[in-house]
Structure formats: structure tokens, C-alpha cells
C-alpha angles and dihedrals in degrees: 000000000000119000118216133178091264102043145304121292134170123238120220112238108256136174087246093060091045097049098037089215118216132185123244094281091061093226114139094224089058092065091080117065125210096204141346119234126187097289101347132090111209111203124210087247090061094253114142120209122192114211119207096211135030126317110217114208120196118244136033124292098037090192091062096040101052094100111097170155093205134170106227132204116193129193109219118190144135112268095219102014094256104059122087117278114272135175104267102179140342144204124212126194125187114252134192103254140350088261100041125059097201101138122234130183099231147349087270090061089053089060091047091050091048088057093046095051090049088049090052090052091052092049089049089060088055092054098263134120120219122201117204115193128183107206112217099177138054112288098185092115091061098041098035105022092232095303097138115024090191096056113094113206115189115151119203096240135353134174151147137246122222132192121238092265091053097259114147113247110175144324130230142189128206128204118191112213101212100164134044105203118113100246092054094047091048090054091050091049091056088048090051090054089056096043095052092059090085121066114260140077121299114210132185129202112202100210102148126124093255093071133059104261091222092055093046093049092044092054094046091048091051093050092047095050091044086055091052094044090054090056092049091049092048108029119191113275117260116244116263110261114258106257114243108239113244116251107242113198115237115247113256114269110261114258114251114261113263115258113257111262114264108240110242115253113270097246116166112239114260114243115250115262116248114219120197118238113266093243094054093046092050093048091044093051105033107009088241121125120233116246113266095243090060096038091052092052094051117095114239112262134195117283117269132190116282093221121062116221116263122254096013100134096162091058090051093053089051092050090050091053091050093052091047091056090047090052095241113155108233128207127213 
């Protein structure tokens, strides 16, 4: 992409831009020639270079196409390997201006490119970027998909339009009609059928001698600006916003498995205590019978000894406590 004062445009890659050709003097300004004479290349700087051999100029009718500017490539060598270096032969190709080496095929294409660059500047003021490309190699694979290997497809200009945010808006292709005879126009018609296979706007610039240049330029400019206005009126749709993924709560962490129950200790059951009847205890301890009301309510118990062991004071205190709980009046 090369930025100019009137707007951005894209240069097609060419051998000239890659090699940066210079004439014999080595000065950069001498790479562009103002005109080609019989055996002399006249640079825009005024330098004159005489070429020993032929000077090939692109395009038919060399006598008519020798007014530049041209970008010139010169082969410099020694004729016999020992003599000093001299310019042996040269090739000159028309270029856009005397400061820009973008190649064009004719003076008519210079007019077309002037209009395209002004259009790019106007679209730039509307917030769009226009790319202008000069194809220099066969584009049949793009336009035809390799259907006919013998068909060469090389449009005069092609390009794309982009919105301010870089979104692609539309593409276009331009054919410059430089001649008016029937064979030439039939060839252009076949090319038009191929070029319109791809989506985009097909534009023609009627620049041949059979039409008033002002009328041809005016019509091309009108079609071109109508194409641009259509893009401005119907800008490319903005991409749909990327949906924000819904926040899905994480499932609660599973509770830890309960610990297995600890088996109770295998303790043998304690035997049930056997309590003597109140009447027997009272008679055993004190020799006093228990009243009948109390004795009748007491459950029968296992037989115990009628004589308490001697000297067992703890057992006596226990017996007294039991009788107290039972409400038996004690003596002594």
C-alpha cells in the first residue's frame, strides 16, 4: 500500500519495483525516461543515454508511443568481455507519472488511473479505503478456475473497497477501451464475459480515438462515483456481536460419603440385679417385719440368706439407703 496526497492505492508487484532499475549513471531519477528517441533514452532529469542496440518499447505503434514517462531497464555489458561496459540494449515500459513507476499499458490507462486515484481520494473523505491494483500476470486461475489453460485473463485494473474499520465492502474491475475497431471490441467482449463471473462491479472507460475524450472520461467518472455512492448508501453489514456465553453455575461439590458406622463393642450384657424383698431385708437387718401394705406391693425376689454377714458395714449402709427410698421406717 502506497499513500499519496489524494488517497491510498495498491501497487501491483512488478519486476520494475523489485529491481529498482536505474540507468547507467546510477541516479534514481534517471530510471524514468521522458521520451525515447531512435537510439537514445532521455531521462526526466535531462540525462541522455545512447544505447548500442535496440530499444524495445511496450505497446503497438512504437512511433506513436515514444512519449513518456517510461520506466527503463538497460542491459550494460562489455561486448567482448574486455572492452569497457556500454549500454547494449534497453526496454521501456510506460509508467503512471515521472515520479511513480507504476506501469500502465498506454496513455489511455494513465487517464483511467488519474480518475481512479481521484475517486480513491473522494472515498477516503467518506471514510473508505480504495485499493487500485494493476495486474501484470495472468489472472485466469482466479476468474476461470483453470478451465481454459490457453485463455489469458489480465484486466487493466482491479481493486477492492474497504470500510473505515477494515470490513470489505465491494470489489471492482476496470477495462480501458483503447481502440474502436470490431476485432478489438469483440476480444474485449469475451473478456467482459469472463470478468463478470466474479462478484463485483464491472466498469469500462471508453478512451479510444473514436470518442471525445471528455465524454469518455465523464461517463467513466459518473459510473465510478455511482459505484462509490452505492457503497456509501448501503455500507457493508457489521458483523454480529459475539454472544457472551451464559455463566452456568457449577454444581455443588458432592458431600463426602459418611464414615462407616463403628460397630459397638461386643460387651456381654450385665445380669439383672436381684433385690431382696423389703420385708426380708428389714427382718434381716433389724429383725423387724415390714408392714403388710409395703410387703404386699413389693415384687417377690430371689431368696437370700436370713443372716447378714458380720462386720459388713458398707452393706448395712446400702440396705438402709434402699429402705429409705422405699419409705420403710427404720429402728435403731
